[in-house]
N, C-alpha and C positions, 0 to 999 in steps of 0.2 A: 503493500500497500504507499510506504515511503518511497517507494522507488518511482512510482506512478506520479506523484505528486511532483517531485523532482524532475521528472521526465518532462510535466506540464508546465512546470514554471521555468525549464530551460527554452522549452517551444515558445513559450512567450516571450522571454527575452532576445531570441533569434529573431522573433516576427516584429518585436518591437524595432530591432536595429535594422532591420529589413527596411521596413516601414521609414526610419529614420533616412535610412540611405537612398531610398524611392524619392525621398521629399526634397532631399538635399542636389542629387542628381537632376530632378527637376528645375531646381533653382538653378544650376548652374546652366544647363540648358537653355533656361529662359534668359539670362545673364548673357550667353552665345548670341543667342538669336537678336536681343534688344542692340546690342554694341553693333553686329552685322548691319543690322538695319540702319542704326545711328551713321555708321560706316557710308555706307551705300546712298543714303539720302543726302548725306553731306558732299560726296562727291558729285552726286548728280546735280547737285545746287550750284555746287563751284563750275563742272559744266556747263550747266543751263546758263550761268552769269557771263561765263566766257562766250556762249556762243550768241548771248543775247547784246552783248556789248560789241561784238564781231559785226551783227547784223546791224547796231543801231549805226555804227560808222560806214557800213556800207550803204545804208538808206542813205547818210547824210551826202556822203560821196555822190551817188548815185541823182540826187534831187540836185546839186549842183551843175553836176554833167548835164543833165535834162535843160537844167534852169540856163545853164550858160549857151546851150544849141537853142534855146527858144529865148533867147534876151530878157527871159523873167524867170529871177530864181524862186519867187514865189510860187509861179507856175510850175514850177520842177519839184517843187514841194509838194505841191498839191497833187501833183500825178503821182508821186511815191507814196505820199499817204494815202489816195485811192484805192492804190496796187497792193496795199499792206491792208487797208478795209476788206479788200476781196478775199486776200489770205484769211484774215480772220473768220469771215462770213462763211467760207467753206470750211475751215476748222469747225466752226459751231456746227452748220449742218453735218458733217460728216466725223463729229468729236468719237461715237462708238468705234468706229470702222478704222478711224486713222489713229486714233490716241487710247481711248479706255479699253480696248479689246488687246493691241498687243502687250501693254502694259500688263493687264490681269493675265496674260500666257506667260509673260517674262516674270512675273512673281510666283506663278503657280510651278513652272519647270523649276525655278531657284527651291521651293518649299518642297518640293517633291526629292529635289537631288539632296538636299540638307536632312530629310527624314531619313536615306537610304544610308545615310553615314552615320 
């Protein structure tokens, strides 16, 4: 009878230790996921900032070029602004096809690859 009690206590200790280790593993996996996501978002933000800055200066240069060709800088900036507005309009219309779905697929592939390891 005493042996059975000892076995039960031993089993309880092992089970408690197992759950504590599982919780610790879950916490470490969560930390890993959060830091990886943070690094990816930071990298994407820096890249987006660089792309937007480049596009801004290219747009300004194109505006001056068109303005010089038409002898009106204002008209050059208006044409470039209208072209950018057209691109924004196309982006809004096709947001799911061009932006949302590809980003979802990339994130799903990343999560699935992460879960396999």
